N, C-alpha and C positions, 0 to 999 in steps of 0.2 A: 744328457746331450750338451756339449759345449756350445756357447753362443757363437763361436767362430765357425761352427759347422753350418750355420744359416748363410745363404748367399748374401753378399754385401751389395747394397745399392750403389756403392762407389765403383763396383765392377770387380769381379774376381777372375774373369777370363775363362770361367768354366762354361763349357757348351751345355746348352739345354736340349735334351732329346726332343726330336720332332715327332709329334703324335699325329697320326692320320685323321683326317676329318671326313672319312668315307661314311656315307649314310648308314651302312650296315653296323657301324660302331656306335651310332647314337642310341641313347636310351629309348625305350619304347614310348615314354611319355612325350618325346619330342617329335614323334612321327606325325605326319600330316593329318591323319584322321583323328589324333588325340587333341588337336588345337582347340576345338570348341569347348571340350571339357576344361582344358587349362584356363581359357578365357573366362569361363563361368566361375571357376574357383577364384581367380583373381578379382573378378567383379564382387563376389561375395565378401572377400577379404577387405576390399575397399569400403563396402558398406559397413562392415563391422568396425573398422577403424573410425569411420565418420561418426557412427553411433556413439562410440566411446568418447570421442571428442565432444559431442554435444551433451552427453551426460556429465562430463567434467565441467561444463559451463565455460569453455575456453573459446574466445572469439578468433576470427581469422587474423586479425591484426596482432593478437598475442602470439599466435602460432608463427606468423612471419617474424616477429621480433625475436622469438626463441630461436628460430632457424638462423637468423643473422648472428645471434649471439653464439650459437654452436659453431658456425663457420669461422667466426673470428677467433674463438677459443681454439679451434682445431688448427688454424694457421699458426697461432702462437705456440701451441704444444708441439707441432711438427718442427717448427724452426728451433725451438729450445732443445729438442733431442738431437738435432743435427749439428748443434753448436756445442763445442766442448770448452769448458771453462778451464784455462791453464792453471788457475789458482786452486782448482778443486783438489781435495785430498784423496779423491778416489780415482782410480785408473779404469775408465770404462772402455769396453771393446768398441770397435768401430760401428757406426750406425748401419743398419741394414733395413731391408723392406719390411721385415716383421715388426721392427721397432716403430716404423712409420705407421703401420696399420694399427698397432696397439696405441700409439699416441692419438690417432684419429678416434679410436674406440673410447678413449677416456673423455673426449670432449663432445663428440657428436650426440651422445644421449641427452645433452642439454636441450636439444630440440623437442624432446618429449617430457621435459621436467614437469610441465603442468598436467599433462594427460596421464602419464604413468610414472611418477616420480620415484617410486620404489624400484621399479624395473630399471630406470635410468641409473639409479645408485648401484644396483647389482651389476649392470654391464660396465659402467665406468670403473667400479671397484675391481672387477675381474681383470680388466686391462692393466690397471695400475698395479695390481698384485703380480701379474705376469712380469711386468717390467722390473719391479722391485726384486722379486725372488730370482730373476735371471741376472740381477745385478747390472742391468743396463742403465744408461743415462736417463733418469726420469725427467729431467728438466723441470718444467712447470706443469706437467701432466696432472698432478694432484688437484690443480685448481678446478678442473672439470668435475672431479668428484666432490669438491667442496661445494660447487654450485648446485649439484644434484641433491646433496645431503641437505642444504638449506631449503630446497624446493619441497622435499618430502616432509619437512617440519612445518612449512607454511600451508601446503595444500592437502595434506592428509591428516588423519586422526592421530592421537597420541600413540596409539598402538603401532601404526605404520612408522611413525617418526622414531619411536624406540627401536623398532626392528632395524631401521636403516642405521641408527647410531651403533647398535650392538654389532652389526655386520662390519662397520668401518673399524671400530675399536678392536673387535676380535682379529681383523686382518692385521691391524698394527701390532698386536701381540705376536702373531705369527712372524711378522717381519723381524721383530726384536729377537725371537728365538732362533730364526734363521740367520741373524747377523747381517740383515740387508743394509745397504748404505743409508746413513742418517739415523738408523735404528740400532746401531751397534754401540751406542753410548747413551749417556743420560739425556742428551739433547733430543732424543726421540720422543721423550715425554712432552716436549714443547709442541711437536706436531699434533699430538692428541688434543692439547688444549686449543690449538688453532682450529681444529675441526669442531670441537664441542661448542665454542663460542658462537659461530653463526647458526648452528643448530638451535641453540637456546634463543637467539634472536628471532629465528623463524617461528618458534613456538609462541613467543610473546606477540609477534605480529598476527599469527593466527587467532590468538585469544582476543586481541583488539578487534579484528575483523568480525569474528563471531559475535562479540558484544554489540558492535554497531548493527549488524544484521538483525540481532534479536531485538534491539531497541527500535529499529525501523519497523519490524514486524509488529511489535506491540503498538506502535503509533498507528500503523495501518488498521489493525484490529480495533483500536479505540475509536478511530474515525469512522470505521464501518459500523460499530455499535451505536455511535451517536446518530449516524444517518438512518439506521434502522429504527432507532427510537423516535426520531423526528417524523419518519414516515408513518409509524404507528400512531403518533400523536395526531398527525394530520388526518389519518384515516378515521380515528376515533371521533375527532371533531366534526368531520363531514357526516359521519353517521348520526351524530347527535343533532346537527343542524337539519339533516334530512327528516329525522323523527319529529323535530319541532315544526318543520315546514308542513309535514303531513297533518299535524294537528291544526295548524293554521288553515290549510286548504280544506280540511274536513269541516271546520267551523264555517268558513265561508260558503261552502256548498250547502250546509245546513240552512244558512240564512237565505241563499238563493231559493231553496226548496220551499221555505216558508213564505217568502215574498211571491213566489210563483202561485202558490195556493191562494194567497189573498188577492192577487190580481185577477185570477180566474173567477173568484166569487164576486168581485166588484166590477168586473168588465161590463156587465149589462146594467147595473144600477148606478154605478158611480165611475164613469170612465176617467175622470181627472185623477181620482185616487188610484185607479188601476194603472194609469200612465206613470204616476209617481213610483208605484211599485216596480213597474217594468224598468224604469230608469235605474232604480236601485239594483235590480237584478243585473243590468248591463254593467254597472260599475263594479259590483262584487264579482261578476264573472271575469272581467278583465283583470281584477286584482288576483283572483284565484289562478288564472292562466299564467300571470307573471311569476307568481310564487311557485307554480308547478314547474316552469322553465328553470327557475333557479335551483329547485330541488333536484331536477334531472341533471343539471350541470354538476351539482355536488356528487351525485351518484355515478359520475363517469368512470370512477375506479371500481373494478369488480370486487365482489366480496361484500360481506355484511355482517351485522350482528343482530340477532333476533331479540336481544334485550331491549326493552323500552320502558318508558315511564308513563304512568297514568295520571300524574299530577297536572294541574292546569298549566297552560303556557303562560309564563310570566310576561309582563309588559311594563310600561312606564308607571302604571299605578302601583307597582311593587317596589319602585325605587326608594320610597320612604322607608319601607320595612328594611330594605337592604342597607340603607345608610344608617338606620338606627342600630342594626346589629353590629356594624363596623364601629360605631361610636362607643358602644358598650364594651367592645373587646380590644379595639386597637387605637382609638383616638378620634379627634373631632373631624366631622365631615360637613362642609357647607354645600347643600344641594340646591340647584336652581334649574327648573324645567320650564321651558317656554310653552305657552299654551298651544302654539301652532304645531309643535311636535307631536301632541296628542292626536292630531288628525292624520297622521301618517299611516300608511298600511300597517296591518298588524305584524307582518313579517319584519318591517323596519323597526317597529317598536320593540319586538322580541330581540333583534340584533343589538339595539341600543342598550337594553338591559344586560345582555350577556357581555358586551364590551366593558360596561361600567363594573359589572361583577368581577370580571377578570382583572381589571385595572386595580380595584380595591384589594383583591387577593394578592396581587404583586406588592402593593403598599404594605400589607400586613406582613409579608415575608421579608422585605428588604428595607422598610422604613416604618417599623411599628411606632405608634404614638406620635407620628408626624401628621400635621394638619393637611387635610385634603379638600380640594375644591372641585366640584362636579358641576358641569354646565351643559345643558341640553337645549338646543334652540334650532328653529326652523327658519330658513331664509332662502328665497329663490328656488323653491322646490327641493332643497337639500336639507337633510337633518345633520347637524353638527354636534359631535360629542367631544368634550374636552375634560380630561381628568388630570389635575395638576396637584402634585404633593410637594410639601417642603422637605428638606433633608431631614434624615433621622436624628434625634437627639444623640449626643455623644455617648450616652449609656443605653441607647434605646434599641440596639440590634440584638436580637435574641438568637444565639447560635442554634437553638433547637428548631427554629422555624425558617432560617435562611437556607437557600439552596437553589439549584437550577430547576428549570421546568420548561414547559412548552406553551405558556399562556400567550405569548406574542404570535406564535404560530396559529393558534386558534383565532386570534383577532384578525390576522391577515386573511385566513380562509373566509371568515364572515364578511369582511370588507370586500374581498374578491367576489363574493356571491352577488353583491349589489353593484360591482364595478366602481367602487368608491375609492377614497384615498385615505391612507393610514400613515401617520407620522409618530414615531416614538423616539425618545432620547432624553438625555439629561438637560436640565435647565441651567442657565447661568448662575443661579443661586445655589446649586448643588442638589436640587430636587429632581423630579422626573415628570415628564409630561406625555400623555397619550391623547392625540388629536386625530379624530376620525370624521370623515365626511361621507354620508350615505345618500346617494341620489335616489329619489323615490321612483324614478322612472329609468334607471340604468345609466351607464356611463363607462368611461375607461378607468381601468384599475391602476392605481399608483400606490406603491408601498415604499415608504422611506423610513429607515431605522437608523 
């Protein structure tokens, strides 16, 4: 069929036969009783399109932008096919309505280039092929196909991208065999290069985007792993504190039981001694209640560990042994314990021991063979613990023992238990300091790192 057989949009004077719009001639699906079914089908189609858009991860702003891009490209394509270049070497037939529709078909698929890029390439390529094989004025209609081919390389896998490129290059081969305009000479190869270049750029952009997404995912997973490890460390430390508090409360209740028995025996013969025993029972009972409240606060997180230790609960009397062990393995330790700190409740003395133990462990990891000063004193009802170490010698860091841990988290949990204050950080001389204040009768928690 010759292109001239199509009606021209410029007007051919040919009369168009009038077709009756009588209701008997309408298809059955347009009859009134079929409209509910038609509306239901349209609604389902809309839901299916919306679901596809959501799966593609396309936002409404991106859809609106692509739609504006498609409209602008369509206007440019239509205006180009309606305009004839006098200097062109090809004699194109007059423009007609079919050429306008095909020009629209080459550019409107840009609106779905993110949602269904391969479909957009297929539709645009079909319209461009019709224009080229009919030897009509193609104008700038291939630009719409170029945009769709770039999109399939950016938003789809390599398989779909290769499929789109093969479709385009295969069509170009057909144009060359058919002698279509611009493909009837060697310069037709330039068109192929023009289309391959943005396709390759699209592939590179996709690789970069996938690499960024993978790096972001790895970072998120690493942060999640660190958060989980910290939660487990806090959980384990709370269980350890609870077990130790259980031992302290059990010891206190044993003392209360013994004192109660003594008071009962002395109540008739020696009331003054019995009164002293009752006063000791009252003091021990209050201390046990305070410790029990702290233990219940620690166990506010559900779950537990049945594993426990049967070793005696350590206290200030064990600090000399702890310091001596550090001296033999890691370096000098200067230990000073105020006599008033020894009168603190057993739970406070236990916490002091654990804080010093963890601080010395951190010194052995990060500053082995550095001098350490440990000071424990009591003032104003508070027990103050300070562990200060010098910087590690230039050759003193042992890679085998350095590394991260959760010791400071355990210190914070223990200080929080008593509502105390914890300060940790480097010193001006390059060392590190741990300063903790433990109220013997509760207070507000402050943690400074």
